[in-house]
Backbone as a ProteinNet text record, in pm:
[ID]
protein_1_A
[PRIMARY]
MRAIPLMILFLNTLFFPACQPRHFRSEAEFASRLAALELWQEAYDRWESISKKHGKEVYLLNNMAVALEALGRLEEAADLYKEALEMEPGNQQVKSNQLRLNRIINPEELKGAGR
[TERTIARY]
82.1	0	87	211.1	296.6	339.1	350.4	399.2	304.3	175.8	79	80.1	68.4	74.1	205.2	315	444.1	446.7	392.7	389.1	301.8	188.5	98	164.2	230.5	300	409.2	484	589.1	530.4	418.1	354.1	309.2	255.4	217.4	336.7	450	570.3	614.1	596.7	635.7	541.7	410.3	313.8	267.9	278.4	224.3	325.5	457.1	547.5	529.4	490.9	472.4	353.6	262.6	145.7	177	291	325.4	387.9	338.3	403.5	548.5	636.3	779.6	814.4	741.8	779.9	769.2	699.2	700.8	731.5	775	808	916.3	1021	1128.9	1080.3	990.4	933.9	854.5	775.6	694.8	783.3	889.9	983	1049.8	1084.7	1145.3	1046.2	920.9	818.5	805.5	813.6	806.6	926.2	1041.6	1159.5	1141.4	1083.7	1055.6	961.1	859.7	764.3	833.9	923.9	996.6	1079.8	1118.6	1192	1097.2	967	861.4	856.7	895	882.6	750.4	643.1	511.3	463.8	484.9	438.3	510	640.7	718.9	674	649.9	602.6	465.7	376.3	243.3	253.5	337.1	352.2	399.7	492.3	542.3	430.6	357.4	249.3	141.5	112.3	11.9	59.8	186.3	243.9	236.5	270.2	262	119.2	25	-115.6	-162.5	-116.5	-155.4	-94.6	27.4	95.8	46	22.6	-0.3	-139.1	-220.9	-355.3	-364	-483.3	-506.8	-497.8	-429.6	-418.1	-457.4	-514.8	-560.2	-444.4	-329.9	-217.9	-168.8	-176.8	-136.4	-233.1	-361.6	-461.2	-444.2	-418.8	-398	-275.2	-164.7	-42.5	-61.4	-131.2	-157.6	-242.6	-339.7	-425.1	-344.8	-254.6	-168.4	-85.9	-30.5	49.1	-36.9	-156.5	-246.1	-281.1	-300.5	-323.9	-207.4	-87	31.9	45.2	-7.4	-3.7	-120.2	-210.2	-324.3	-440.9	-437.4	-543	-639.9	-711.8	-789.9	-908.9	-978.6	-1095.5	-1053.1	-941.5	-890.7	-847.9	-786	-746.1	-869.1	-974.6	-1098.4	-1155.4	-1149.9	-1199.3	-1119.5	-987.9	-905.3	-929.9	-946.6	-980.2	-1112.5	-1209.4	-1339.4	-1323.3	-1246.5	-1224.1	-1153.1	-1055.1	-983	-1077.7	-1167	-1260.8	-1367.9	-1397.9	-1489.9	-1425.4	-1293.1	-1220.9	-1202.5	-1180.2	-1153.3	-1218.5	-1347.8	-1422.8	-1371	-1304.9	-1258.9	-1119.1	-1057.6	-919.6	-915.6	-864.5	-864	-770.8	-659.4	-566	-632.5	-699.1	-766.6	-882	-957.2	-1067.5	-1015.7	-906.7	-847.2	-802.8	-738.7	-694.4	-812.8	-916.7	-1035.3	-1103.1	-1113.4	-1173.6	-1093.7	-961.2	-876.1	-895.4	-899.8	-918.7	-1057.3	-1158.8	-1293.9	-1299.3	-1222.8	-1217.8	-1154.1	-1063.3	-998	-1092.4	-1156.8	-1242.5	-1373	-1434.5	-1566.2	-1566.8	-1490.3	-1484.6	-1618	-1695	-1824.9	-1925.1	-1922.9	-2015.7	-1993.3	-1868.4	-1836.7	-1870.5	-1857.6	-1894	-2043.8	-2122.7	-2267.1	-2308.6	-2235.3	-2269.3	-2241.4	-2149.6	-2113.4	-2206.3	-2299.4	-2391.8	-2502
-118.8	0	125.8	116.9	234.6	289.2	205.7	250.4	351	329.4	419.6	556.3	565.6	698	770	695.8	758.4	816	743.8	792.5	917.6	917.6	1031.9	1152.3	1129.5	1237.2	1294.4	1208.4	1253.1	1338.6	1297.4	1375.4	1511.1	1514.7	1642.6	1734.8	1680	1759.7	1817.7	1740.9	1788.8	1896.1	1876	1962.4	2081.8	2076.1	2183.2	2277.8	2261.7	2350.9	2496.7	2525.5	2664	2727.5	2644.2	2694.7	2726.5	2684.6	2701	2838.3	2913.2	3039.2	3015.4	3107	3089	3073	3140.9	3139.6	3002.6	2908.1	2774.1	2665.3	2703.3	2603.5	2507.7	2560	2471.5	2375.1	2420.5	2330.9	2218.4	2254.4	2154.9	2057.5	2107.9	2020.5	1923.3	1971.8	1884.1	1775.3	1812.2	1713.7	1609	1652	1557.5	1462.7	1513.7	1425.7	1323.4	1366.6	1272.7	1162.3	1201.6	1102.6	1006.9	1058.7	973	868.6	900.5	805.7	719.1	733.3	662.3	697.5	818.3	872.2	949.7	872.5	930.3	1016.8	975	1056.3	1190	1187.7	1310.6	1403.2	1344.9	1425	1485.1	1404	1452.7	1568.3	1550.4	1654.4	1786.2	1777.4	1899.2	1966.5	1887.6	1946.3	2006.5	1939.1	1991.9	2122.8	2130.3	2252.9	2367.6	2337.4	2439.2	2488.2	2395.9	2429.6	2518.8	2491.2	2572.3	2712.1	2721.4	2851.7	2937.6	2876.7	2952.9	2934.8	2854	2831	2702.9	2652.9	2527.3	2551.1	2460.8	2459.8	2319.9	2310.6	2182.2	2083.1	2127.6	2033.3	1985.3	2070.5	2026.8	1921.2	1946.7	1849.5	1716.9	1724.2	1602.8	1527	1596.8	1530.9	1471.9	1545.6	1493.5	1366.8	1367.4	1248.8	1129.9	1153.3	1045.1	987	1074.7	1028.4	946.7	994.5	920.3	783.4	776.4	645.6	551.8	601.9	518.8	474.2	554.5	521.1	431.2	402.4	316.7	390	521.2	603.2	645.9	547.4	564.7	658.5	650.8	737.9	884.3	910.2	1047	1096.8	1008.5	1043.9	1079.4	999.5	1025	1162.5	1198.2	1329.6	1442.9	1425.9	1530.3	1541.4	1427.9	1434.3	1508.4	1478.5	1545.6	1696.3	1734.3	1876.7	1944.7	1877.1	1932.8	1953.1	1857.8	1869.5	1975.3	2001.7	2111.7	2245.7	2253.4	2376.2	2390.6	2279.2	2281.1	2158	2166.6	2050.3	1989	2064.4	2012.1	1953.7	1942.6	1893.7	1743.9	1710.9	1571.2	1483.2	1537.5	1458.4	1413.3	1506	1472	1375.5	1399.8	1308.6	1166.7	1156.4	1025.6	956.8	1032.6	976.3	932.7	1015.6	982.6	855.3	844	725.9	600.3	609	495.5	454.2	552.8	522.9	462.4	515.6	459.9	313.9	277	136.3	49	105.2	30.2	17.3	129	132	54.6	72.8	15	-65.1	-171.2	-244.4	-305	-352.4	-414.2	-311.7	-193.9	-87.4	-46	-36.5	2.2	-108.2	-234.2	-344.8	-340.2	-313.1	-305.2	-189.2	-79.7	39.1	16.6	-74.8	-98.2	-192.6	-249.7	-346.3	-279.2
0	0	0	39.6	49	-86.2	-187.3	-318	-381.6	-371.2	-433.3	-365.8	-231.7	-170.4	-200	-202.4	-228.8	-369.3	-466.7	-603.5	-613.4	-548.9	-552.6	-488.1	-377.1	-308.6	-397.4	-465.3	-554.8	-666.2	-721.9	-827.2	-775.4	-652.8	-593	-582	-542.3	-526.2	-660	-767	-899.5	-952.3	-934.5	-1000.2	-917.7	-786.2	-705.7	-641.5	-660	-588.4	-626.4	-748.1	-789.8	-718.1	-669.9	-598.6	-453.3	-407.3	-267.2	-243.9	-146.1	-112.8	-72.9	-111.5	-87.1	60	150.2	290.5	355.9	294.9	353.7	253.2	133.9	32.1	81.7	145	189.9	298.1	384.7	486	419.7	319.1	248.7	171.7	112.1	40.6	137.2	256.1	355.7	397.7	416	451.1	340.2	216	104	105.4	141.7	152.1	263.9	374.3	483.4	435.6	360.6	308.5	211.9	131.1	37.3	111.3	232.8	317	400.4	373.2	444.8	593	623.6	759.2	763.5	753.3	732.7	847.3	969.8	1083.3	1086.8	1063.9	1064.2	951.3	832.7	719.8	751.2	805.2	842.2	941.1	1042.9	1144.8	1083.4	988.1	920.5	841.7	760.8	682	771.1	879.8	972.6	1033.1	1069	1124	1022.7	898.1	792.2	779.1	781.3	767	881.6	1002.1	1117.7	1110.4	1060.6	1053.1	938.5	824	701.8	641.9	703.8	651.6	571.3	562.5	490.5	340.8	275.7	130.4	84.2	-33.8	-85.3	-92.7	-144.9	-158.8	-22.6	81.2	215.4	268.2	252.6	298.6	225.4	95.4	17.5	67.4	86	133.3	272.6	358.6	492.3	484.8	395.4	378.4	327.6	233.6	182.8	297.3	380.9	495.1	591.4	618.1	708.3	651.3	520.3	457.3	484.8	463	483	628.3	719.5	862	903.2	808.3	838.4	901.5	902.4	963.2	851.9	799.6	677.7	692.8	803.7	822.8	831.4	899.6	907.8	769.6	692.4	555.9	473.2	486.4	411.9	446.6	573.8	616.3	551.8	542.8	481.1	330.6	263.2	120.8	100.8	186	176.8	196.4	295.2	322.4	204.4	147.5	32.6	-85.6	-108	-219.6	-194.7	-69.7	-39.4	-75.5	-57.9	-91.8	-242.4	-310.5	-454.3	-518.6	-544.8	-593.2	-723.2	-805.9	-934	-932.2	-817.1	-810.2	-840.1	-957.7	-1003.5	-920.7	-874.5	-793.4	-663.7	-597.9	-472.4	-498.8	-606.4	-640.8	-663.4	-734.8	-762.8	-634	-546.7	-419	-333.9	-332.4	-253.9	-307.3	-437.9	-498.1	-464.5	-475.9	-442.5	-296	-206.4	-64.8	-40.6	-106.3	-89.5	-131.4	-234.9	-276.7	-169.9	-93.4	14.8	134.4	169.2	288.1	266.1	148.6	120.7	-8.5	-18	-145.6	-187.4	-94.9	-127.7	-175.5	-115.6	-153.6	-299.2	-340.1	-476.9	-577.1	-537.7	-626.2	-655.8	-551.8	-568.4	-655.6	-650.3	-730.1	-877.3	-908.4	-1047.9	-1120.6	-1053.3	-1116.3	-1190
[MASK]
+++++++++++++++++++++++++++++++++++++++++++++++++++++++++++++++++++++++++++++++++++++++++++++++++++++++++++++++++++

């Protein structure tokens, strides 16, 4: 399960750095490096700290949710994906992550919906 969140996190790091305000870009990059080393709790703590200092951003919520998934805290991750989508309903990256997580949390529910 770790390979998928790590890949998604890596893609976020590639595509969203320009969206990050300069005053915390280096902190966010460091958190991404921690995640790349699978130090998920440390990465989560950094992103959460950034969010508390500078305000919630969709990419921060998404990264925090990815970290929570890797830590096995799936319900908390689902809540963060939901919050991110409330802020930016058209964000395809978050939608994709949320859908993937929903398949993990509720596999039977999704099978029934496809019939």
